Biopython code that builds the backbone (N, CA, C, O; Angstrom):
import numpy as np
from Bio.PDB.StructureBuilder import StructureBuilder

atoms = [
    (1, "UNK", "N", (6.693, 10.484, -30.715)),
    (1, "UNK", "CA", (5.992, 11.602, -30.140)),
    (1, "UNK", "C", (5.194, 11.113, -28.931)),
    (1, "UNK", "O", (4.627, 10.021, -28.951)),
    (2, "UNK", "N", (5.158, 11.925, -27.891)),
    (2, "UNK", "CA", (4.449, 11.588, -26.656)),
    (2, "UNK", "C", (3.270, 12.540, -26.487)),
    (2, "UNK", "O", (3.399, 13.751, -26.663)),
    (3, "UNK", "N", (2.122, 11.968, -26.142)),
    (3, "UNK", "CA", (0.927, 12.768, -25.922)),
    (3, "UNK", "C", (0.527, 12.701, -24.455)),
    (3, "UNK", "O", (0.483, 11.622, -23.865)),
    (4, "UNK", "N", (0.236, 13.859, -23.871)),
    (4, "UNK", "CA", (-0.264, 13.925, -22.500)),
    (4, "UNK", "C", (-1.775, 13.720, -22.554)),
    (4, "UNK", "O", (-2.503, 14.563, -23.078)),
    (5, "UNK", "N", (-2.239, 12.606, -22.015)),
    (5, "UNK", "CA", (-3.672, 12.295, -22.072)),
    (5, "UNK", "C", (-4.402, 12.584, -20.764)),
    (5, "UNK", "O", (-5.580, 12.254, -20.627)),
    (6, "UNK", "N", (-3.720, 13.190, -19.813)),
    (6, "UNK", "CA", (-4.365, 13.541, -18.547)),
    (6, "UNK", "C", (-5.118, 14.849, -18.752)),
    (6, "UNK", "O", (-4.527, 15.855, -19.144)),
    (7, "UNK", "N", (-6.422, 14.834, -18.486)),
    (7, "UNK", "CA", (-7.228, 16.028, -18.745)),
    (7, "UNK", "C", (-6.955, 17.119, -17.715)),
    (7, "UNK", "O", (-6.486, 16.856, -16.607)),
    (8, "UNK", "N", (-7.265, 18.347, -18.114)),
    (8, "UNK", "CA", (-7.020, 19.512, -17.264)),
    (8, "UNK", "C", (-7.751, 19.426, -15.931)),
    (8, "UNK", "O", (-7.223, 19.848, -14.902)),
    (9, "UNK", "N", (-8.969, 18.881, -15.945)),
    (9, "UNK", "CA", (-9.749, 18.771, -14.707)),
    (9, "UNK", "C", (-9.019, 17.889, -13.703)),
    (9, "UNK", "O", (-8.958, 18.215, -12.518)),
    (10, "UNK", "N", (-8.472, 16.784, -14.167)),
    (10, "UNK", "CA", (-7.746, 15.866, -13.288)),
    (10, "UNK", "C", (-6.510, 16.538, -12.714)),
    (10, "UNK", "O", (-6.249, 16.435, -11.515)),
    (11, "UNK", "N", (-5.750, 17.220, -13.551)),
    (11, "UNK", "CA", (-4.544, 17.913, -13.081)),
    (11, "UNK", "C", (-4.889, 19.011, -12.081)),
    (11, "UNK", "O", (-4.174, 19.209, -11.099)),
    (12, "UNK", "N", (-5.987, 19.726, -12.332)),
    (12, "UNK", "CA", (-6.415, 20.783, -11.415)),
    (12, "UNK", "C", (-6.785, 20.196, -10.052)),
    (12, "UNK", "O", (-6.412, 20.750, -9.018)),
    (13, "UNK", "N", (-7.507, 19.091, -10.047)),
    (13, "UNK", "CA", (-7.885, 18.451, -8.779)),
    (13, "UNK", "C", (-6.650, 17.968, -8.024)),
    (13, "UNK", "O", (-6.606, 18.042, -6.796)),
    (14, "UNK", "N", (-5.661, 17.480, -8.738)),
    (14, "UNK", "CA", (-4.427, 17.036, -8.083)),
    (14, "UNK", "C", (-3.703, 18.213, -7.434)),
    (14, "UNK", "O", (-3.177, 18.085, -6.329)),
    (15, "UNK", "N", (-3.675, 19.357, -8.116)),
    (15, "UNK", "CA", (-3.054, 20.561, -7.529)),
    (15, "UNK", "C", (-3.828, 21.012, -6.290)),
    (15, "UNK", "O", (-3.231, 21.387, -5.280)),
    (16, "UNK", "N", (-5.150, 20.972, -6.373)),
    (16, "UNK", "CA", (-5.988, 21.372, -5.236)),
    (16, "UNK", "C", (-5.778, 20.417, -4.065)),
    (16, "UNK", "O", (-5.685, 20.858, -2.919)),
    (17, "UNK", "N", (-5.703, 19.118, -4.337)),
    (17, "UNK", "CA", (-5.476, 18.130, -3.272)),
    (17, "UNK", "C", (-4.155, 18.403, -2.561)),
    (17, "UNK", "O", (-4.073, 18.309, -1.336)),
    (18, "UNK", "N", (-3.142, 18.736, -3.317)),
    (18, "UNK", "CA", (-1.828, 19.030, -2.736)),
    (18, "UNK", "C", (-1.897, 20.259, -1.833)),
    (18, "UNK", "O", (-1.397, 20.237, -0.708)),
    (19, "UNK", "N", (-2.512, 21.319, -2.323)),
    (19, "UNK", "CA", (-2.635, 22.550, -1.546)),
    (19, "UNK", "C", (-3.529, 22.340, -0.320)),
    (19, "UNK", "O", (-3.201, 22.791, 0.777)),
    (20, "UNK", "N", (-4.649, 21.660, -0.512)),
    (20, "UNK", "CA", (-5.583, 21.414, 0.581)),
    (20, "UNK", "C", (-4.919, 20.598, 1.689)),
    (20, "UNK", "O", (-5.129, 20.863, 2.873)),
    (21, "UNK", "N", (-4.124, 19.613, 1.303)),
    (21, "UNK", "CA", (-3.477, 18.763, 2.305)),
    (21, "UNK", "C", (-2.422, 19.521, 3.096)),
    (21, "UNK", "O", (-2.072, 19.129, 4.210)),
    (22, "UNK", "N", (-1.925, 20.586, 2.529)),
    (22, "UNK", "CA", (-0.938, 21.419, 3.244)),
    (22, "UNK", "C", (-1.601, 22.434, 4.167)),
    (22, "UNK", "O", (-1.028, 22.813, 5.188)),
    (23, "UNK", "N", (-2.805, 22.874, 3.812)),
    (23, "UNK", "CA", (-3.453, 23.937, 4.581)),
    (23, "UNK", "C", (-4.536, 23.444, 5.539)),
    (23, "UNK", "O", (-4.863, 24.133, 6.505)),
    (24, "UNK", "N", (-5.091, 22.266, 5.285)),
    (24, "UNK", "CA", (-6.150, 21.732, 6.145)),
    (24, "UNK", "C", (-5.586, 20.679, 7.096)),
    (24, "UNK", "O", (-4.589, 20.020, 6.801)),
    (25, "UNK", "N", (-6.241, 20.541, 8.233)),
    (25, "UNK", "CA", (-5.820, 19.551, 9.225)),
    (25, "UNK", "C", (-6.167, 18.132, 8.787)),
    (25, "UNK", "O", (-5.466, 17.179, 9.128)),
    (26, "UNK", "N", (-7.244, 18.002, 8.035)),
    (26, "UNK", "CA", (-7.668, 16.699, 7.516)),
    (26, "UNK", "C", (-8.387, 16.924, 6.186)),
    (26, "UNK", "O", (-9.095, 17.915, 6.007)),
    (27, "UNK", "N", (-8.195, 15.993, 5.265)),
    (27, "UNK", "CA", (-8.854, 16.066, 3.961)),
    (27, "UNK", "C", (-9.648, 14.779, 3.745)),
    (27, "UNK", "O", (-9.112, 13.678, 3.870)),
    (28, "UNK", "N", (-10.923, 14.933, 3.423)),
    (28, "UNK", "CA", (-11.754, 13.797, 3.055)),
    (28, "UNK", "C", (-11.749, 13.694, 1.534)),
    (28, "UNK", "O", (-12.187, 14.607, 0.834)),
    (29, "UNK", "N", (-11.249, 12.574, 1.039)),
    (29, "UNK", "CA", (-11.208, 12.310, -0.396)),
    (29, "UNK", "C", (-12.403, 11.413, -0.712)),
    (29, "UNK", "O", (-12.501, 10.296, -0.205)),
    (30, "UNK", "N", (-13.306, 11.911, -1.550)),
    (30, "UNK", "CA", (-14.566, 11.223, -1.814)),
    (30, "UNK", "C", (-14.538, 10.565, -3.191)),
    (30, "UNK", "O", (-14.298, 11.222, -4.204)),
    (31, "UNK", "N", (-14.788, 9.257, -3.208)),
    (31, "UNK", "CA", (-14.845, 8.557, -4.486)),
    (31, "UNK", "C", (-14.754, 7.059, -4.306)),
    (31, "UNK", "O", (-14.450, 6.565, -3.220)),
    (32, "UNK", "N", (-15.018, 6.349, -5.371)),
    (32, "UNK", "CA", (-15.016, 4.891, -5.348)),
    (32, "UNK", "C", (-13.648, 4.303, -5.065)),
    (32, "UNK", "O", (-12.623, 4.843, -5.482)),
    (33, "UNK", "N", (-13.645, 3.191, -4.350)),
    (33, "UNK", "CA", (-12.389, 2.525, -3.979)),
    (33, "UNK", "C", (-11.660, 1.940, -5.182)),
    (33, "UNK", "O", (-10.480, 1.605, -5.079)),
    (34, "UNK", "N", (-12.331, 1.811, -6.309)),
    (34, "UNK", "CA", (-11.698, 1.266, -7.511)),
    (34, "UNK", "C", (-11.335, 2.362, -8.512)),
    (34, "UNK", "O", (-10.893, 2.071, -9.623)),
    (35, "UNK", "N", (-11.523, 3.621, -8.115)),
    (35, "UNK", "CA", (-11.224, 4.749, -8.998)),
    (35, "UNK", "C", (-9.740, 5.102, -8.919)),
    (35, "UNK", "O", (-9.240, 5.468, -7.855)),
    (36, "UNK", "N", (-9.047, 4.991, -10.035)),
    (36, "UNK", "CA", (-7.617, 5.332, -10.027)),
    (36, "UNK", "C", (-7.419, 6.825, -9.811)),
    (36, "UNK", "O", (-6.441, 7.236, -9.188)),
    (37, "UNK", "N", (-8.339, 7.641, -10.319)),
    (37, "UNK", "CA", (-8.267, 9.086, -10.128)),
    (37, "UNK", "C", (-8.390, 9.448, -8.652)),
    (37, "UNK", "O", (-7.607, 10.243, -8.133)),
    (38, "UNK", "N", (-9.376, 8.861, -7.981)),
    (38, "UNK", "CA", (-9.562, 9.118, -6.553)),
    (38, "UNK", "C", (-8.379, 8.584, -5.760)),
    (38, "UNK", "O", (-7.945, 9.209, -4.793)),
    (39, "UNK", "N", (-7.860, 7.443, -6.159)),
    (39, "UNK", "CA", (-6.682, 6.882, -5.498)),
    (39, "UNK", "C", (-5.483, 7.801, -5.583)),
    (39, "UNK", "O", (-4.729, 7.936, -4.619)),
    (40, "UNK", "N", (-5.302, 8.433, -6.728)),
    (40, "UNK", "CA", (-4.194, 9.383, -6.903)),
    (40, "UNK", "C", (-4.389, 10.599, -6.000)),
    (40, "UNK", "O", (-3.433, 11.078, -5.391)),
    (41, "UNK", "N", (-5.623, 11.100, -5.910)),
    (41, "UNK", "CA", (-5.907, 12.231, -5.022)),
    (41, "UNK", "C", (-5.606, 11.861, -3.573)),
    (41, "UNK", "O", (-5.029, 12.655, -2.830)),
    (42, "UNK", "N", (-5.999, 10.656, -3.177)),
    (42, "UNK", "CA", (-5.738, 10.191, -1.811)),
    (42, "UNK", "C", (-4.239, 10.085, -1.560)),
    (42, "UNK", "O", (-3.754, 10.483, -0.501)),
    (43, "UNK", "N", (-3.516, 9.555, -2.521)),
    (43, "UNK", "CA", (-2.059, 9.434, -2.396)),
    (43, "UNK", "C", (-1.418, 10.809, -2.219)),
    (43, "UNK", "O", (-0.536, 10.979, -1.378)),
    (44, "UNK", "N", (-1.852, 11.775, -2.997)),
    (44, "UNK", "CA", (-1.321, 13.138, -2.888)),
    (44, "UNK", "C", (-1.660, 13.726, -1.524)),
    (44, "UNK", "O", (-0.799, 14.302, -0.859)),
    (45, "UNK", "N", (-2.913, 13.579, -1.109)),
    (45, "UNK", "CA", (-3.356, 14.156, 0.166)),
    (45, "UNK", "C", (-2.630, 13.534, 1.352)),
    (45, "UNK", "O", (-2.273, 14.247, 2.290)),
    (46, "UNK", "N", (-2.405, 12.229, 1.335)),
    (46, "UNK", "CA", (-1.732, 11.585, 2.471)),
    (46, "UNK", "C", (-0.237, 11.859, 2.488)),
    (46, "UNK", "O", (0.385, 11.802, 3.548)),
    (47, "UNK", "N", (0.347, 12.153, 1.346)),
    (47, "UNK", "CA", (1.787, 12.422, 1.334)),
    (47, "UNK", "C", (2.113, 13.766, 1.966)),
    (47, "UNK", "O", (3.247, 14.001, 2.383)),
    (48, "UNK", "N", (1.127, 14.644, 2.040)),
    (48, "UNK", "CA", (1.351, 15.967, 2.612)),
    (48, "UNK", "C", (0.637, 16.191, 3.937)),
    (48, "UNK", "O", (0.869, 17.203, 4.598)),
    (49, "UNK", "N", (-0.224, 15.267, 4.332)),
    (49, "UNK", "CA", (-0.984, 15.490, 5.558)),
    (49, "UNK", "C", (-1.895, 14.327, 5.879)),
    (49, "UNK", "O", (-1.674, 13.201, 5.434)),
    (50, "UNK", "N", (-2.922, 14.616, 6.659)),
    (50, "UNK", "CA", (-3.867, 13.617, 7.128)),
    (50, "UNK", "C", (-5.055, 13.548, 6.168)),
    (50, "UNK", "O", (-5.709, 14.561, 5.921)),
    (51, "UNK", "N", (-5.335, 12.366, 5.629)),
    (51, "UNK", "CA", (-6.448, 12.217, 4.695)),
    (51, "UNK", "C", (-7.214, 10.933, 4.982)),
    (51, "UNK", "O", (-6.668, 9.959, 5.500)),
    (52, "UNK", "N", (-8.501, 10.963, 4.627)),
    (52, "UNK", "CA", (-9.377, 9.807, 4.784)),
    (52, "UNK", "C", (-10.105, 9.603, 3.459)),
    (52, "UNK", "O", (-10.677, 10.542, 2.906)),
    (53, "UNK", "N", (-10.081, 8.381, 2.960)),
    (53, "UNK", "CA", (-10.759, 8.047, 1.698)),
    (53, "UNK", "C", (-12.128, 7.475, 2.024)),
    (53, "UNK", "O", (-12.233, 6.448, 2.694)),
    (54, "UNK", "N", (-13.174, 8.136, 1.554)),
    (54, "UNK", "CA", (-14.536, 7.676, 1.800)),
    (54, "UNK", "C", (-15.293, 7.568, 0.476)),
    (54, "UNK", "O", (-14.944, 8.213, -0.513)),
    (55, "UNK", "N", (-16.334, 6.740, 0.483)),
    (55, "UNK", "CA", (-17.177, 6.598, -0.704)),
    (55, "UNK", "C", (-18.521, 7.303, -0.548)),
    (55, "UNK", "O", (-19.151, 7.692, -1.531)),
    (56, "UNK", "N", (-18.949, 7.460, 0.711)),
    (56, "UNK", "CA", (-20.275, 8.032, 0.957)),
    (56, "UNK", "C", (-20.298, 8.660, 2.352)),
    (56, "UNK", "O", (-19.430, 8.370, 3.176)),
    (57, "UNK", "N", (-21.290, 9.524, 2.621)),
    (57, "UNK", "CA", (-21.365, 10.198, 3.921)),
    (57, "UNK", "C", (-21.405, 9.231, 5.104)),
    (57, "UNK", "O", (-20.869, 9.529, 6.172)),
    (58, "UNK", "N", (-22.037, 8.082, 4.913)),
    (58, "UNK", "CA", (-22.166, 7.109, 5.998)),
    (58, "UNK", "C", (-20.819, 6.544, 6.443)),
    (58, "UNK", "O", (-20.727, 5.936, 7.510)),
    (59, "UNK", "N", (-19.786, 6.735, 5.646)),
    (59, "UNK", "CA", (-18.442, 6.278, 6.023)),
    (59, "UNK", "C", (-17.815, 7.154, 7.105)),
    (59, "UNK", "O", (-16.810, 6.777, 7.709)),
    (60, "UNK", "N", (-18.404, 8.316, 7.347)),
    (60, "UNK", "CA", (-17.865, 9.247, 8.344)),
    (60, "UNK", "C", (-18.583, 9.018, 9.664)),
    (60, "UNK", "O", (-19.792, 9.232, 9.765)),
    (61, "UNK", "N", (-17.843, 8.587, 10.669)),
    (61, "UNK", "CA", (-18.435, 8.375, 11.989)),
    (61, "UNK", "C", (-18.229, 9.591, 12.880)),
    (61, "UNK", "O", (-19.106, 9.964, 13.660)),
    (62, "UNK", "N", (-17.078, 10.191, 12.755)),
    (62, "UNK", "CA", (-16.767, 11.388, 13.544)),
    (62, "UNK", "C", (-15.625, 12.118, 12.866)),
    (62, "UNK", "O", (-14.946, 11.573, 11.996)),
    (63, "UNK", "N", (-15.425, 13.362, 13.279)),
    (63, "UNK", "CA", (-14.257, 14.094, 12.803)),
    (63, "UNK", "C", (-13.494, 14.604, 14.017)),
    (63, "UNK", "O", (-14.096, 14.973, 15.025)),
    (64, "UNK", "N", (-12.189, 14.625, 13.922)),
    (64, "UNK", "CA", (-11.413, 15.134, 15.050)),
    (64, "UNK", "C", (-11.623, 16.639, 15.201)),
    (64, "UNK", "O", (-12.052, 17.317, 14.267)),
    (65, "UNK", "N", (-11.316, 17.142, 16.379)),
    (65, "UNK", "CA", (-11.414, 18.582, 16.594)),
    (65, "UNK", "C", (-10.264, 19.249, 15.864)),
    (65, "UNK", "O", (-9.109, 19.154, 16.278)),
    (66, "UNK", "N", (-10.590, 19.918, 14.784)),
    (66, "UNK", "CA", (-9.597, 20.566, 13.940)),
    (66, "UNK", "C", (-10.113, 21.925, 13.500)),
    (66, "UNK", "O", (-11.300, 22.226, 13.629)),
    (67, "UNK", "N", (-9.217, 22.730, 12.985)),
    (67, "UNK", "CA", (-9.585, 24.055, 12.488)),
    (67, "UNK", "C", (-10.094, 24.008, 11.050)),
    (67, "UNK", "O", (-11.026, 24.726, 10.688)),
    (68, "UNK", "N", (-9.470, 23.151, 10.232)),
    (68, "UNK", "CA", (-9.783, 23.143, 8.802)),
    (68, "UNK", "C", (-10.010, 21.723, 8.301)),
    (68, "UNK", "O", (-9.177, 20.838, 8.502)),
    (69, "UNK", "N", (-11.151, 21.518, 7.643)),
    (69, "UNK", "CA", (-11.477, 20.233, 7.021)),
    (69, "UNK", "C", (-11.626, 20.478, 5.522)),
    (69, "UNK", "O", (-12.375, 21.358, 5.100)),
    (70, "UNK", "N", (-10.911, 19.698, 4.729)),
    (70, "UNK", "CA", (-11.010, 19.812, 3.279)),
    (70, "UNK", "C", (-11.785, 18.643, 2.698)),
    (70, "UNK", "O", (-11.770, 17.541, 3.246)),
    (71, "UNK", "N", (-12.460, 18.890, 1.586)),
    (71, "UNK", "CA", (-13.182, 17.836, 0.871)),
    (71, "UNK", "C", (-12.835, 17.954, -0.608)),
    (71, "UNK", "O", (-12.961, 19.022, -1.206)),
    (72, "UNK", "N", (-12.401, 16.850, -1.181)),
    (72, "UNK", "CA", (-12.128, 16.801, -2.619)),
    (72, "UNK", "C", (-12.638, 15.468, -3.138)),
    (72, "UNK", "O", (-12.659, 14.473, -2.415)),
    (73, "UNK", "N", (-13.049, 15.460, -4.399)),
    (73, "UNK", "CA", (-13.617, 14.228, -4.951)),
    (73, "UNK", "C", (-12.983, 13.872, -6.284)),
    (73, "UNK", "O", (-12.448, 14.720, -6.997)),
    (74, "UNK", "N", (-13.064, 12.585, -6.591)),
    (74, "UNK", "CA", (-12.651, 12.117, -7.902)),
    (74, "UNK", "C", (-13.589, 12.663, -8.967)),
    (74, "UNK", "O", (-14.723, 13.038, -8.669)),
    (75, "UNK", "N", (-13.123, 12.708, -10.193)),
    (75, "UNK", "CA", (-13.913, 13.318, -11.265)),
    (75, "UNK", "C", (-15.223, 12.589, -11.547)),
    (75, "UNK", "O", (-16.172, 13.205, -12.033)),
    (76, "UNK", "N", (-15.295, 11.310, -11.256)),
    (76, "UNK", "CA", (-16.525, 10.557, -11.536)),
    (76, "UNK", "C", (-17.489, 10.515, -10.352)),
    (76, "UNK", "O", (-18.558, 9.912, -10.450)),
    (77, "UNK", "N", (-17.127, 11.142, -9.244)),
    (77, "UNK", "CA", (-18.002, 11.144, -8.069)),
    (77, "UNK", "C", (-19.164, 12.106, -8.300)),
    (77, "UNK", "O", (-18.936, 13.279, -8.593)),
    (78, "UNK", "N", (-20.405, 11.634, -8.176)),
    (78, "UNK", "CA", (-21.558, 12.516, -8.379)),
    (78, "UNK", "C", (-21.576, 13.674, -7.373)),
    (78, "UNK", "O", (-21.222, 13.507, -6.206)),
    (79, "UNK", "N", (-21.993, 14.837, -7.849)),
    (79, "UNK", "CA", (-22.029, 16.039, -7.021)),
    (79, "UNK", "C", (-22.895, 15.848, -5.782)),
    (79, "UNK", "O", (-22.541, 16.337, -4.709)),
    (80, "UNK", "N", (-24.018, 15.151, -5.906)),
    (80, "UNK", "CA", (-24.904, 14.987, -4.751)),
    (80, "UNK", "C", (-24.215, 14.234, -3.613)),
    (80, "UNK", "O", (-24.502, 14.492, -2.444)),
    (81, "UNK", "N", (-23.320, 13.318, -3.935)),
    (81, "UNK", "CA", (-22.587, 12.601, -2.883)),
    (81, "UNK", "C", (-21.655, 13.563, -2.159)),
    (81, "UNK", "O", (-21.573, 13.543, -0.931)),
    (82, "UNK", "N", (-20.959, 14.398, -2.906)),
    (82, "UNK", "CA", (-20.058, 15.385, -2.299)),
    (82, "UNK", "C", (-20.856, 16.345, -1.421)),
    (82, "UNK", "O", (-20.434, 16.659, -0.308)),
    (83, "UNK", "N", (-21.991, 16.810, -1.904)),
    (83, "UNK", "CA", (-22.837, 17.718, -1.124)),
    (83, "UNK", "C", (-23.322, 17.053, 0.160)),
    (83, "UNK", "O", (-23.369, 17.697, 1.208)),
    (84, "UNK", "N", (-23.680, 15.784, 0.090)),
    (84, "UNK", "CA", (-24.123, 15.065, 1.287)),
    (84, "UNK", "C", (-22.980, 14.830, 2.268)),
    (84, "UNK", "O", (-23.200, 14.828, 3.479)),
    (85, "UNK", "N", (-21.779, 14.635, 1.769)),
    (85, "UNK", "CA", (-20.603, 14.518, 2.642)),
    (85, "UNK", "C", (-20.394, 15.829, 3.390)),
    (85, "UNK", "O", (-20.147, 15.825, 4.596)),
    (86, "UNK", "N", (-20.492, 16.941, 2.686)),
    (86, "UNK", "CA", (-20.312, 18.251, 3.324)),
    (86, "UNK", "C", (-21.388, 18.483, 4.385)),
    (86, "UNK", "O", (-21.090, 18.992, 5.465)),
    (87, "UNK", "N", (-22.634, 18.116, 4.087)),
    (87, "UNK", "CA", (-23.714, 18.248, 5.075)),
    (87, "UNK", "C", (-23.406, 17.440, 6.329)),
    (87, "UNK", "O", (-23.579, 17.926, 7.447)),
    (88, "UNK", "N", (-22.950, 16.211, 6.141)),
    (88, "UNK", "CA", (-22.628, 15.341, 7.278)),
    (88, "UNK", "C", (-21.495, 15.941, 8.102)),
    (88, "UNK", "O", (-21.553, 15.922, 9.332)),
    (89, "UNK", "N", (-20.478, 16.467, 7.450)),
    (89, "UNK", "CA", (-19.359, 17.077, 8.172)),
    (89, "UNK", "C", (-19.818, 18.289, 8.976)),
    (89, "UNK", "O", (-19.361, 18.507, 10.098)),
    (90, "UNK", "N", (-20.713, 19.069, 8.404)),
    (90, "UNK", "CA", (-21.231, 20.238, 9.123)),
    (90, "UNK", "C", (-22.010, 19.816, 10.361)),
    (90, "UNK", "O", (-21.881, 20.433, 11.418)),
    (91, "UNK", "N", (-22.810, 18.778, 10.237)),
    (91, "UNK", "CA", (-23.572, 18.271, 11.385)),
    (91, "UNK", "C", (-22.617, 17.770, 12.464)),
    (91, "UNK", "O", (-22.781, 18.098, 13.639)),
    (92, "UNK", "N", (-21.631, 16.987, 12.076)),
    (92, "UNK", "CA", (-20.676, 16.445, 13.046)),
    (92, "UNK", "C", (-19.802, 17.527, 13.663)),
    (92, "UNK", "O", (-19.346, 17.395, 14.799)),
    (93, "UNK", "N", (-19.572, 18.590, 12.912)),
    (93, "UNK", "CA", (-18.731, 19.676, 13.406)),
    (93, "UNK", "C", (-19.499, 20.731, 14.170)),
    (93, "UNK", "O", (-18.920, 21.708, 14.645)),
    (94, "UNK", "N", (-20.810, 20.535, 14.293)),
    (94, "UNK", "CA", (-21.614, 21.471, 15.061)),
    (94, "UNK", "C", (-22.056, 22.689, 14.285)),
    (94, "UNK", "O", (-22.646, 23.603, 14.861)),
    (95, "UNK", "N", (-21.785, 22.729, 12.986)),
    (95, "UNK", "CA", (-22.212, 23.864, 12.182)),
    (95, "UNK", "C", (-23.590, 23.589, 11.614)),
    (95, "UNK", "O", (-23.965, 22.442, 11.369)),
    (96, "UNK", "N", (-24.329, 24.651, 11.411)),
    (96, "UNK", "CA", (-25.639, 24.500, 10.795)),
    (96, "UNK", "C", (-25.466, 24.264, 9.313)),
    (96, "UNK", "O", (-24.552, 24.803, 8.689)),
    (97, "UNK", "N", (-26.342, 23.460, 8.757)),
    (97, "UNK", "CA", (-26.329, 23.234, 7.321)),
    (97, "UNK", "C", (-26.954, 24.432, 6.629)),
    (97, "UNK", "O", (-27.965, 24.964, 7.088)),
    (98, "UNK", "N", (-26.353, 24.854, 5.526)),
    (98, "UNK", "CA", (-26.858, 26.029, 4.801)),
    (98, "UNK", "C", (-28.076, 25.705, 3.988)),
    (98, "UNK", "O", (-28.624, 26.582, 3.320)),
]
sb = StructureBuilder()
sb.init_structure("model")
sb.init_model(0)
sb.init_chain("A")
sb.init_seg("    ")
for serial, (resi, resn, name, xyz) in enumerate(atoms, 1):
    if name == "N":
        sb.init_residue(resn, " ", resi, " ")
    sb.init_atom(name, np.array(xyz, "f"), 0.0, 1.0, " ", f" {name:<3s}", serial, name[0])
structure = sb.get_structure()
């Protein structure tokens, strides 16, 4: 007998990464460089489009002029890091932070 041990949250994030990489010009994948979950998300995102793997907001120096920027994170990435990445992207993109 075979058991599927991949949790629903992980599978959902993988589906989102695939869709995001098809619809966005660039996807920032946020998570630790040793995270296999984040690595899988990055692999999915790069196979369908342009993706950048970052661990923290300070890893972002600039963003290209694009219409759509996606952000997805590994399951173990703290929410505050993702929120700070989004803030940094808004600043670099000329948008006001909410």
